[in-house]
C-alpha positions as CSV (number, residue, x, y, z in Angstrom):
1,M,-63.3,-34.3,-1.0
2,G,-61.6,-31.9,-0.1
3,N,-61.8,-29.4,3.0
4,A,-64.3,-26.2,3.3
5,A,-62.5,-22.5,3.1
6,G,-62.7,-21.4,6.6
7,V,-63.5,-25.2,8.6
8,R,-60.4,-26.6,11.0
9,R,-58.9,-29.5,9.9
10,D,-59.2,-32.5,11.8
11,F,-55.5,-33.6,12.0
12,T,-56.0,-36.8,13.6
13,A,-58.6,-38.3,11.8
14,L,-56.7,-37.2,8.8
15,E,-54.1,-39.1,10.1
16,Q,-56.0,-42.1,10.3
17,R,-57.4,-42.0,7.3
18,R,-54.0,-42.2,5.8
19,L,-53.1,-45.3,8.1
20,R,-55.8,-46.9,6.8
21,A,-55.3,-45.9,3.4
22,A,-51.5,-47.8,4.0
23,R,-52.9,-51.0,5.6
24,L,-55.3,-51.1,2.4
25,L,-52.8,-50.6,0.4
26,E,-50.3,-53.0,2.0
27,K,-52.6,-55.8,1.5
28,G,-52.4,-54.9,-2.2
29,V,-55.5,-53.0,-2.7
30,H,-55.5,-50.9,-5.7
31,Q,-55.1,-47.5,-5.6
32,S,-58.1,-46.0,-7.2
33,E,-60.2,-48.7,-4.7
34,V,-58.2,-47.2,-1.4
35,A,-59.6,-43.8,-2.6
36,R,-63.0,-44.9,-3.2
37,Q,-62.6,-46.5,0.4
38,T,-61.5,-43.5,2.1
39,G,-63.1,-40.6,0.4
40,V,-60.8,-39.1,-1.1
41,H,-58.9,-38.7,-4.5
42,R,-57.1,-40.8,-6.3
43,Q,-54.3,-38.6,-6.6
44,S,-53.7,-38.3,-2.7
45,V,-53.6,-42.1,-2.8
46,S,-51.0,-42.4,-5.3
47,R,-48.5,-39.5,-3.0
48,W,-49.1,-41.5,0.5
49,A,-48.5,-44.4,-1.4
50,Q,-45.4,-43.1,-2.6
51,Q,-44.1,-42.0,1.2
52,L,-45.2,-44.8,2.7
53,E,-42.7,-46.5,0.2
54,A,-39.7,-44.0,0.7
55,E,-40.8,-43.3,4.5
56,G,-43.2,-46.1,5.6
57,R,-45.9,-45.8,8.4
58,A,-44.2,-42.9,9.6
59,G,-44.2,-40.4,6.0
60,L,-48.1,-40.6,6.8
61,K,-47.7,-39.6,10.5
62,K,-49.6,-36.5,10.9
63,A,-47.8,-32.9,11.0
64,A,-47.6,-31.4,14.3
65,R,-48.8,-28.2,12.4
66,A,-50.7,-26.0,9.6
67,G,-49.6,-22.8,8.0
68,R,-47.4,-20.2,9.7
69,K,-46.9,-19.9,13.2
70,P,-48.0,-17.0,14.9
71,R,-46.8,-14.5,15.5
72,L,-48.7,-13.1,19.0
73,S,-47.8,-15.0,22.0
74,A,-50.8,-16.0,24.4
75,E,-49.1,-12.8,27.0
76,D,-48.9,-10.4,24.0
77,F,-52.4,-10.8,23.6
78,E,-53.1,-10.0,27.4
79,R,-51.0,-7.2,26.7
80,I,-53.2,-5.6,23.5
81,E,-56.6,-6.4,25.4
82,R,-55.2,-4.1,28.5
83,G,-54.3,-1.7,25.7
84,L,-57.3,-2.0,24.1
85,K,-59.3,-0.9,27.0
86,R,-57.2,2.0,28.4
87,G,-57.6,3.4,25.3
88,P,-56.4,5.1,22.3
89,E,-55.7,8.1,24.4
90,S,-53.1,6.1,26.4
91,L,-51.0,6.2,23.6
92,G,-51.3,10.0,22.8
93,Y,-54.7,10.2,20.7
94,D,-57.0,13.1,21.2
95,T,-60.3,11.3,20.6
96,A,-61.7,7.7,22.4
97,L,-61.5,6.3,18.9
98,W,-59.8,3.4,18.0
99,T,-59.0,2.6,14.4
100,S,-57.2,0.2,12.9
101,A,-54.1,2.3,12.3
102,R,-54.4,3.6,16.3
103,V,-54.6,-0.5,17.0
104,A,-52.1,-1.4,15.1
105,H,-49.5,1.7,16.9
106,L,-51.1,-0.5,20.1
107,I,-49.5,-3.8,18.6
108,E,-45.9,-2.5,17.9
109,H,-46.2,0.0,20.8
110,E,-46.8,-3.6,23.4
111,C,-45.1,-5.9,21.9
112,R,-42.7,-5.2,19.1
113,I,-44.5,-6.1,16.3
114,E,-45.9,-4.6,13.5
115,Y,-48.7,-5.2,11.7
116,H,-50.5,-4.0,8.7
117,P,-53.7,-1.7,9.6
118,G,-55.7,-3.8,7.2
119,H,-54.5,-7.0,8.8
120,V,-56.0,-6.2,12.7
121,W,-59.3,-6.5,12.5
122,R,-58.2,-10.6,12.7
123,I,-56.8,-10.3,15.8
124,L,-59.2,-8.0,17.2
125,R,-61.6,-10.2,16.4
126,Q,-59.8,-13.3,18.0
127,L,-59.8,-11.0,21.4
128,G,-64.1,-10.8,21.3
129,W,-63.9,-6.9,20.2
130,S,-66.4,-5.9,17.6
131,C,-65.6,-3.1,14.8
132,Q,-68.1,-0.2,15.1
133,R,-68.8,3.1,14.1
134,P,-70.0,5.8,16.1
135,T,-73.0,8.0,15.5
136,G,-71.6,11.3,13.6
137,R,-74.2,13.0,15.5
138,A,-73.0,16.7,17.1
139,L,-73.3,17.5,20.7
140,E,-75.6,20.3,20.4
141,R,-78.4,18.5,19.0
142,D,-81.6,18.9,20.2
143,E,-83.8,15.8,19.8
144,A,-86.6,17.7,20.8
145,A,-86.8,20.1,18.4
146,I,-86.1,17.1,15.7
147,A,-88.2,15.3,16.5
148,R,-91.3,18.4,16.5
149,W,-90.0,18.9,12.7
150,K,-90.6,15.7,12.0
151,R,-94.4,15.9,13.2
152,R,-94.9,19.3,11.8
153,R,-92.9,20.4,9.0
154,W,-91.7,17.4,7.0
155,P,-95.7,16.4,6.4
156,E,-95.8,20.3,4.6
157,I,-93.6,20.3,3.0
158,K,-93.0,16.0,1.9
159,K,-94.1,15.9,-2.1
160,K,-97.9,14.3,-1.9
161,P,-98.9,12.0,-4.8
162,T,-100.5,13.8,-7.4
163,E,-104.4,13.2,-8.3
164,K,-104.0,9.2,-10.3
165,I,-105.2,10.1,-14.4
166,V,-107.2,6.9,-15.2
167,S,-105.1,5.6,-17.5
168,S,-106.4,4.8,-21.1
169,S,-105.5,1.4,-23.0
170,S,-106.0,0.1,-27.0
171,S,-105.7,-2.9,-27.7
172,T,-102.8,-3.7,-29.9
173,R,-103.9,-7.3,-31.7
174,A,-104.5,-6.5,-35.0
175,G,-109.2,-7.6,-35.1
């Protein structure tokens, strides 16, 4: 019963279930039996019975949508995508690294809608973008020298296990 977190609800199926419950209630089936047959909690059936009595079957019709209306339109998402592809330099930043604060600035610049930097990852995910951390490597890095050091010098300075000392054991049981 209930709905698992993150699972989209099938509003048509939910409406069909309420209307099935309404038919059973109109036939005089007890609320607890309606709950068993429809696979819902008895309190839900009680609420539906009240709605049915007050508003008729129209009161059990599906809602238009659930949750808050989205603030960004399809055109806004396209503008954000184009802005992301242009890079943060187009907004005056020195580096080509998108941070959440920079993406929030882009959204405000392109769409005139403020988003907290901690929430822009949801928008990026909707656009198919993923969070990635750049590798912090120096431009002057010499891969060949590093490989030589790992092959020659590291084995010399690496700690080696000491000789294995034979352990002694004694019986702790009273004989």
